[in-house]
ZADREN-517533 format. One record per residue (C-alpha): residue in three letters; residue number from 1; y, z, x. Coordinates in nm, 2 decimals, always signed. Layout:
# residues N
[rec Ala NUM [Y Z X]]
...
This chain:
# residues 252
[rec Met 1 [+2.55 +2.93 +0.14]]
[rec Val 2 [+2.74 +3.25 +0.14]]
[rec Val 3 [+2.99 +3.30 -0.15]]
[rec Ala 4 [+3.22 +3.59 -0.20]]
[rec Leu 5 [+3.20 +3.70 -0.56]]
[rec Asp 6 [+3.47 +3.96 -0.51]]
[rec Ala 7 [+3.60 +4.18 -0.23]]
[rec Val 8 [+3.27 +4.37 -0.21]]
[rec Tyr 9 [+2.98 +4.16 -0.34]]
[rec Trp 10 [+2.86 +3.84 -0.18]]
[rec Gln 11 [+2.59 +3.59 -0.29]]
[rec Val 12 [+2.36 +3.44 -0.03]]
[rec Ala 13 [+2.15 +3.14 -0.13]]
[rec Leu 14 [+1.91 +2.91 +0.06]]
[rec His 15 [+1.74 +2.60 -0.05]]
[rec Gly 16 [+1.42 +2.41 +0.05]]
[rec Tyr 17 [+1.19 +2.13 -0.04]]
[rec Arg 18 [+0.82 +2.04 -0.01]]
[rec Gly 19 [+0.70 +2.39 +0.07]]
[rec Asp 20 [+0.97 +2.47 +0.33]]
[rec His 21 [+1.17 +2.73 +0.15]]
[rec Ala 22 [+1.28 +3.09 +0.19]]
[rec Pro 23 [+1.03 +3.35 +0.07]]
[rec Ala 24 [+1.15 +3.57 -0.22]]
[rec Glu 25 [+1.11 +3.89 -0.02]]
[rec Leu 26 [+1.38 +4.03 +0.22]]
[rec Asp 27 [+1.20 +4.00 +0.55]]
[rec Gly 28 [+1.09 +3.65 +0.49]]
[rec Phe 29 [+1.43 +3.55 +0.35]]
[rec Thr 30 [+1.62 +3.68 +0.66]]
[rec Ala 31 [+1.36 +3.52 +0.89]]
[rec Phe 32 [+1.42 +3.19 +0.72]]
[rec Ala 33 [+1.80 +3.23 +0.76]]
[rec Arg 34 [+1.76 +3.31 +1.13]]
[rec Ser 35 [+1.56 +2.99 +1.18]]
[rec Leu 36 [+1.84 +2.77 +1.05]]
[rec Ser 37 [+2.05 +2.56 +1.29]]
[rec Ser 38 [+2.36 +2.76 +1.20]]
[rec Gly 39 [+2.35 +3.13 +1.27]]
[rec Lys 40 [+2.63 +3.22 +1.02]]
[rec Ile 41 [+2.41 +3.30 +0.73]]
[rec Ala 42 [+2.18 +3.52 +0.94]]
[rec Ala 43 [+2.49 +3.70 +1.08]]
[rec Ala 44 [+2.61 +3.77 +0.72]]
[rec Leu 45 [+2.28 +3.91 +0.62]]
[rec Gly 46 [+2.27 +4.13 +0.93]]
[rec Asn 47 [+2.57 +4.32 +0.80]]
[rec Ala 48 [+2.48 +4.32 +0.43]]
[rec Ile 49 [+2.31 +4.57 +0.20]]
[rec Leu 50 [+2.07 +4.42 -0.07]]
[rec Val 51 [+2.19 +4.52 -0.41]]
[rec Ser 52 [+1.97 +4.31 -0.64]]
[rec Asp 53 [+1.63 +4.14 -0.64]]
[rec Leu 54 [+1.58 +3.81 -0.48]]
[rec Glu 55 [+1.52 +3.53 -0.73]]
[rec Arg 56 [+1.37 +3.19 -0.69]]
[rec Tyr 57 [+1.45 +2.89 -0.92]]
[rec Ala 58 [+1.23 +2.59 -0.91]]
[rec Ile 59 [+1.19 +2.26 -1.09]]
[rec Pro 60 [+0.87 +2.05 -1.08]]
[rec Tyr 61 [+1.04 +1.72 -1.04]]
[rec Gln 62 [+1.35 +1.51 -1.10]]
[rec Phe 63 [+1.37 +1.20 -1.32]]
[rec Arg 64 [+1.62 +0.95 -1.46]]
[rec Arg 65 [+1.58 +0.73 -1.76]]
[rec Arg 66 [+1.71 +0.37 -1.70]]
[rec Tyr 67 [+1.86 +0.30 -2.04]]
[rec Glu 68 [+2.10 +0.05 -1.88]]
[rec Arg 69 [+1.80 -0.18 -1.80]]
[rec Leu 70 [+1.69 -0.21 -2.16]]
[rec Pro 71 [+1.71 -0.58 -2.27]]
[rec Arg 72 [+1.82 -0.45 -2.61]]
[rec Val 73 [+1.95 -0.10 -2.69]]
[rec Pro 74 [+1.83 +0.04 -3.03]]
[rec Ala 75 [+2.11 +0.05 -3.28]]
[rec Gly 76 [+2.29 +0.38 -3.30]]
[rec Leu 77 [+2.14 +0.53 -2.99]]
[rec Leu 78 [+2.34 +0.69 -2.71]]
[rec Ala 79 [+2.22 +0.95 -2.45]]
[rec Ile 80 [+2.43 +1.19 -2.24]]
[rec Gly 81 [+2.35 +1.44 -1.98]]
[rec Asp 82 [+2.00 +1.57 -1.95]]
[rec Ala 83 [+1.88 +1.30 -2.19]]
[rec Leu 84 [+1.96 +1.05 -1.92]]
[rec Gly 85 [+1.79 +1.24 -1.64]]
[rec Arg 86 [+1.72 +1.57 -1.48]]
[rec Leu 87 [+1.88 +1.66 -1.15]]
[rec Asp 88 [+1.79 +1.94 -0.92]]
[rec Pro 89 [+2.00 +2.23 -1.06]]
[rec Ala 90 [+2.05 +2.36 -0.70]]
[rec Tyr 91 [+2.32 +2.11 -0.67]]
[rec Ala 92 [+2.50 +2.23 -0.98]]
[rec Gln 93 [+2.60 +1.88 -1.08]]
[rec Gly 94 [+2.44 +1.85 -1.42]]
[rec Met 95 [+2.74 +1.97 -1.63]]
[rec Ala 96 [+2.99 +1.76 -1.42]]
[rec Val 97 [+2.77 +1.45 -1.47]]
[rec Ala 98 [+2.76 +1.51 -1.85]]
[rec Ala 99 [+3.13 +1.56 -1.86]]
[rec Leu 100 [+3.20 +1.24 -1.67]]
[rec Gln 101 [+2.97 +1.05 -1.91]]
[rec Val 102 [+3.15 +1.19 -2.21]]
[rec Glu 103 [+3.48 +1.09 -2.05]]
[rec Ala 104 [+3.34 +0.73 -2.00]]
[rec Leu 105 [+3.23 +0.72 -2.36]]
[rec Ser 106 [+3.57 +0.84 -2.48]]
[rec Ser 107 [+3.75 +0.57 -2.28]]
[rec Leu 108 [+3.53 +0.31 -2.43]]
[rec Leu 109 [+3.59 +0.43 -2.78]]
[rec Val 110 [+3.96 +0.44 -2.73]]
[rec Arg 111 [+3.96 +0.09 -2.59]]
[rec Arg 112 [+3.75 -0.03 -2.89]]
[rec Ala 113 [+3.99 +0.13 -3.13]]
[rec Phe 114 [+4.30 -0.01 -2.95]]
[rec Arg 115 [+4.15 -0.36 -2.97]]
[rec Asn 116 [+4.11 -0.30 -3.34]]
[rec Arg 117 [+3.81 -0.53 -3.37]]
[rec Ala 118 [+3.44 -0.48 -3.43]]
[rec Val 119 [+3.21 -0.47 -3.12]]
[rec Ala 120 [+2.84 -0.52 -3.16]]
[rec Ser 121 [+2.67 -0.18 -3.14]]
[rec Ser 122 [+2.42 -0.30 -2.88]]
[rec Ala 123 [+2.69 -0.45 -2.66]]
[rec Phe 124 [+2.89 -0.12 -2.68]]
[rec Ala 125 [+2.59 +0.09 -2.60]]
[rec Gly 126 [+2.50 -0.14 -2.31]]
[rec Glu 127 [+2.84 -0.10 -2.15]]
[rec Tyr 128 [+2.83 +0.27 -2.20]]
[rec Phe 129 [+2.48 +0.30 -2.04]]
[rec Ala 130 [+2.59 +0.09 -1.74]]
[rec Arg 131 [+2.88 +0.33 -1.68]]
[rec Ala 132 [+2.67 +0.64 -1.73]]
[rec Ala 133 [+2.42 +0.50 -1.48]]
[rec Arg 134 [+2.69 +0.45 -1.22]]
[rec Ile 135 [+2.80 +0.81 -1.27]]
[rec Phe 136 [+2.44 +0.93 -1.22]]
[rec Asp 137 [+2.39 +0.73 -0.90]]
[rec Leu 138 [+2.57 +0.96 -0.66]]
[rec Pro 139 [+2.41 +1.29 -0.75]]
[rec Trp 140 [+2.07 +1.11 -0.78]]
[rec Arg 141 [+2.11 +1.00 -0.42]]
[rec Met 142 [+2.24 +1.33 -0.30]]
[rec Ser 143 [+1.94 +1.52 -0.44]]
[rec Gly 144 [+1.70 +1.28 -0.26]]
[rec Gly 145 [+1.57 +1.14 -0.59]]
[rec Ala 146 [+1.64 +0.78 -0.50]]
[rec Ala 147 [+1.48 +0.81 -0.16]]
[rec Gln 148 [+1.17 +0.97 -0.30]]
[rec Val 149 [+1.13 +0.69 -0.55]]
[rec Ala 150 [+1.17 +0.44 -0.27]]
[rec Arg 151 [+0.91 +0.61 -0.06]]
[rec Ala 152 [+0.66 +0.62 -0.35]]
[rec Ala 153 [+0.72 +0.25 -0.41]]
[rec Gly 154 [+0.65 +0.18 -0.04]]
[rec Ala 155 [+1.00 +0.05 +0.03]]
[rec Arg 156 [+1.05 -0.07 +0.38]]
[rec Arg 157 [+1.26 +0.15 +0.60]]
[rec Thr 158 [+1.53 -0.05 +0.76]]
[rec Gln 159 [+1.75 +0.03 +1.05]]
[rec Ala 160 [+2.04 +0.08 +0.82]]
[rec Ser 161 [+1.86 +0.33 +0.60]]
[rec Ala 162 [+1.74 +0.51 +0.92]]
[rec Leu 163 [+2.11 +0.53 +1.03]]
[rec Arg 164 [+2.22 +0.66 +0.69]]
[rec Ser 165 [+1.95 +0.93 +0.70]]
[rec Trp 166 [+2.04 +1.04 +1.05]]
[rec Tyr 167 [+2.41 +1.05 +0.96]]
[rec Arg 168 [+2.34 +1.26 +0.65]]
[rec Arg 169 [+2.15 +1.51 +0.86]]
[rec Glu 170 [+2.43 +1.54 +1.11]]
[rec Leu 171 [+2.69 +1.56 +0.83]]
[rec Glu 172 [+2.51 +1.85 +0.67]]
[rec Leu 173 [+2.48 +2.03 +1.00]]
[rec Ala 174 [+2.85 +1.96 +1.08]]
[rec Ser 175 [+2.96 +2.09 +0.74]]
[rec Ser 176 [+2.84 +2.44 +0.84]]
[rec Glu 177 [+3.06 +2.43 +1.15]]
[rec Val 178 [+3.36 +2.21 +1.09]]
[rec Pro 179 [+3.60 +2.31 +0.81]]
[rec Gly 180 [+3.73 +1.96 +0.75]]
[rec Val 181 [+3.38 +1.82 +0.72]]
[rec His 182 [+3.28 +2.10 +0.49]]
[rec Gln 183 [+3.58 +2.03 +0.27]]
[rec Ala 184 [+3.49 +1.66 +0.24]]
[rec Phe 185 [+3.13 +1.75 +0.17]]
[rec Leu 186 [+3.22 +1.98 -0.11]]
[rec Glu 187 [+3.45 +1.73 -0.27]]
[rec Val 188 [+3.18 +1.47 -0.28]]
[rec Trp 189 [+2.91 +1.72 -0.39]]
[rec Asn 190 [+3.13 +1.84 -0.68]]
[rec Leu 191 [+3.20 +1.47 -0.77]]
[rec Met 192 [+3.57 +1.50 -0.70]]
[rec Ala 193 [+3.56 +1.22 -0.44]]
[rec Pro 194 [+3.36 +0.91 -0.39]]
[rec Glu 195 [+3.07 +0.90 -0.13]]
[rec Ser 196 [+3.28 +0.68 +0.09]]
[rec Arg 197 [+3.49 +1.00 +0.17]]
[rec Leu 198 [+3.21 +1.11 +0.40]]
[rec Trp 199 [+3.22 +0.79 +0.60]]
[rec Arg 200 [+3.59 +0.77 +0.67]]
[rec Pro 201 [+3.67 +0.75 +1.04]]
[rec Ala 202 [+3.82 +1.10 +1.07]]
[rec Ile 203 [+3.51 +1.26 +0.91]]
[rec Ala 204 [+3.27 +1.04 +1.11]]
[rec Ala 205 [+3.44 +1.12 +1.44]]
[rec Arg 206 [+3.41 +1.50 +1.37]]
[rec Val 207 [+3.04 +1.46 +1.27]]
[rec Leu 208 [+2.96 +1.26 +1.59]]
[rec Ala 209 [+3.15 +1.51 +1.81]]
[rec Gln 210 [+2.97 +1.80 +1.65]]
[rec Ala 211 [+2.63 +1.62 +1.70]]
[rec Ala 212 [+2.71 +1.56 +2.07]]
[rec Thr 213 [+2.81 +1.93 +2.11]]
[rec Arg 214 [+2.49 +2.05 +1.94]]
[rec Arg 215 [+2.28 +1.82 +2.16]]
[rec Arg 216 [+2.45 +1.96 +2.48]]
[rec Arg 217 [+2.37 +2.31 +2.36]]
[rec Ala 218 [+2.01 +2.23 +2.28]]
[rec Val 219 [+1.97 +2.08 +2.63]]
[rec Ser 220 [+2.11 +2.40 +2.78]]
[rec Gly 221 [+1.88 +2.62 +2.58]]
[rec Met 222 [+2.15 +2.77 +2.36]]
[rec Val 223 [+1.99 +2.65 +2.03]]
[rec Ala 224 [+1.64 +2.75 +1.92]]
[rec Ala 225 [+1.65 +2.66 +1.55]]
[rec Thr 226 [+1.33 +2.56 +1.39]]
[rec His 227 [+1.46 +2.42 +1.06]]
[rec Arg 228 [+1.66 +2.11 +1.00]]
[rec Pro 229 [+1.75 +1.93 +0.68]]
[rec Gly 230 [+1.48 +1.68 +0.58]]
[rec Pro 231 [+1.55 +1.31 +0.63]]
[rec Glu 232 [+1.59 +1.24 +0.26]]
[rec Thr 233 [+1.76 +1.55 +0.12]]
[rec Thr 234 [+2.11 +1.69 +0.17]]
[rec Gly 235 [+2.00 +2.04 +0.25]]
[rec Ala 236 [+2.16 +2.21 -0.04]]
[rec Phe 237 [+2.20 +2.58 +0.01]]
[rec Arg 238 [+2.06 +2.74 -0.30]]
[rec Leu 239 [+1.72 +2.92 -0.32]]
[rec Ala 240 [+1.55 +2.65 -0.52]]
[rec Thr 241 [+1.25 +2.43 -0.47]]
[rec Ala 242 [+1.14 +2.10 -0.62]]
[rec Ser 243 [+0.82 +1.91 -0.57]]
[rec Asp 244 [+0.81 +1.59 -0.38]]
[rec Val 245 [+0.82 +1.40 -0.70]]
[rec Ser 246 [+1.11 +1.21 -0.85]]
[rec Thr 247 [+1.07 +0.92 -1.09]]
[rec Glu 248 [+1.26 +0.65 -1.27]]
[rec Ile 249 [+1.16 +0.58 -1.63]]
[rec Pro 250 [+1.23 +0.22 -1.71]]
[rec Met 251 [+1.25 +0.27 -2.09]]
[rec Gly 252 [+1.17 -0.09 -2.15]]
């Protein structure tokens, strides 16, 4: 991802998983950028002057705690944000998830006060944790956490899951070329729109058209990229790495 910080300075960030990431030295970093399916980042680097050191940010694993599955929630216990799980910070979704969970808690408290009647602490906490889990679901899937847990559990790969994985790869590639797809991708990434936004007919048509165009270019020898997003990650663009470990903590 290339982001304009102001009229002069730009930030360039790359992201990888499972050992396939950009080196933290300039030659390796630019070589990695040249190997990507889109040549736009490499082109930006070709006209740039490095003004700071390259930095790498890494996390060992992602996890989520499944409080909503507790048969009985301890009295007086609520968890928000990182206490419910750790997401890959490359996606920059942690604060948004925490804010949405606070909003959910606030709405439950307002409803409880409006009804002007006592609600059992365990029932209230259970409803909150169910809402908080639904908020966590989308970023957990986007970061590949859910897919990694499923692989570790030996989940059977269905045709539907294979189709979703293929579409996600093509969506990520199209988002670097088609402004409308990029806009939709950012809206979902930033939790401003539901995941269904990416499957709407207008977006799907653009993704499929771009996939067909890319295939024609590959056949004609116009594309020589060596890196593609992995089947279970969304190909986020920050220079960050995570291990191939994600886990769900049952809490029960």
